[in-house]
Legacy VTK file of the C-alpha trace (Angstrom):
# vtk DataFile Version 3.0
C-alpha trace
ASCII
DATASET POLYDATA
POINTS 115 float
-0.098 0.131 0.048
1.329 3.318 -0.917
0.757 6.678 0.742
0.332 9.772 -0.651
0.221 13.224 1.640
-0.566 16.508 0.240
0.131 19.559 2.176
0.826 23.448 1.562
-2.639 24.112 0.288
-3.892 27.966 1.678
-5.738 31.035 0.785
-3.810 33.298 -1.431
-4.648 36.535 -3.072
-4.792 36.526 -7.041
-1.250 37.382 -8.287
0.407 35.421 -5.334
2.189 32.453 -5.261
1.926 29.080 -3.534
4.009 25.721 -3.370
2.312 22.232 -2.312
3.839 19.168 -1.666
2.860 15.513 -1.857
5.024 13.226 0.505
5.027 9.455 -0.881
5.601 6.646 1.260
8.130 4.489 -0.660
10.515 5.972 -3.326
9.295 7.824 -6.048
11.907 6.284 -8.407
9.572 3.362 -8.315
6.823 5.135 -10.405
6.094 5.129 -13.797
5.171 8.926 -13.358
3.618 11.143 -10.816
1.109 14.038 -11.136
-0.799 16.798 -9.853
-4.483 16.793 -10.669
-7.233 19.452 -9.517
-11.000 19.532 -9.074
-13.172 22.642 -8.917
-16.501 22.436 -7.335
-18.982 21.295 -10.065
-16.119 20.394 -12.271
-14.419 17.198 -13.406
-11.028 16.596 -12.047
-8.149 17.619 -14.475
-4.389 16.758 -14.832
-2.650 20.212 -14.083
1.257 18.726 -14.334
2.773 15.690 -14.851
6.553 14.067 -14.392
7.279 10.786 -15.916
10.058 8.804 -14.193
12.777 10.102 -16.599
11.988 13.566 -15.557
9.902 15.007 -18.638
6.981 17.323 -17.446
3.858 18.549 -18.890
1.229 20.959 -18.296
-2.044 21.745 -18.842
-2.329 24.857 -21.210
-3.711 27.010 -18.796
-0.924 26.887 -16.100
2.028 26.663 -18.721
4.614 29.404 -17.434
3.016 29.631 -14.286
3.408 26.463 -12.666
6.460 23.995 -12.107
6.417 20.571 -11.141
9.274 18.854 -9.653
10.546 16.013 -7.670
13.078 15.081 -4.689
14.085 12.046 -5.207
15.721 12.071 -2.074
13.040 13.451 0.118
10.370 11.169 -2.084
8.388 14.280 -2.670
6.868 15.896 -5.330
6.152 19.501 -5.336
3.858 21.819 -7.618
5.114 25.632 -7.253
2.316 27.881 -8.747
2.698 31.402 -9.208
0.596 34.172 -10.931
-2.283 32.668 -9.319
-5.896 33.288 -10.921
-9.230 32.924 -9.123
-9.921 30.046 -11.540
-7.076 27.927 -10.279
-8.963 27.228 -7.265
-9.496 23.818 -6.606
-8.725 20.667 -4.217
-5.193 19.641 -5.439
-4.865 15.924 -5.526
-1.217 14.067 -5.813
-1.127 11.149 -8.278
1.131 8.120 -8.733
1.244 5.487 -11.347
3.200 2.073 -11.113
2.890 -0.700 -13.059
0.204 -2.373 -11.309
-2.534 0.657 -10.174
-2.521 4.208 -9.484
-2.538 6.080 -6.379
-4.484 9.102 -5.129
-3.607 11.517 -2.138
-6.554 12.960 -0.334
-6.292 16.448 -1.290
-5.267 19.788 -0.421
-7.448 23.318 -0.771
-6.202 25.937 -2.726
-8.084 28.874 -2.791
-7.225 32.182 -4.591
-9.552 35.327 -3.883
-9.012 38.363 -2.536
LINES 1 116
115 0 1 2 3 4 5 6 7 8 9 10 11 12 13 14 15 16 17 18 19 20 21 22 23 24 25 26 27 28 29 30 31 32 33 34 35 36 37 38 39 40 41 42 43 44 45 46 47 48 49 50 51 52 53 54 55 56 57 58 59 60 61 62 63 64 65 66 67 68 69 70 71 72 73 74 75 76 77 78 79 80 81 82 83 84 85 86 87 88 89 90 91 92 93 94 95 96 97 98 99 100 101 102 103 104 105 106 107 108 109 110 111 112 113 114
């Protein structure tokens, strides 16, 4: 069983920055890839940023240039740095990890962008 624990969600003003973290209970090098998803009220969950085992990253068009995903293998943690935040970025942000058998999810962390 793999546990993913997100943290760092907060209330921030538009234009502000925030970093959320996802700590895994085992080596993240064992995953095929990891990702950050988000789900806003009344909307479907969407992929925001992904990082493969090789370190290749990909982003949702609406966050390109504002969000950055990276990982710290020594800490078994994946991060999402968010800047120039907009009200439409408000959502619960979920960490996801995929290995050869299944996909794992964290419990989510709330990010609210509001003045």
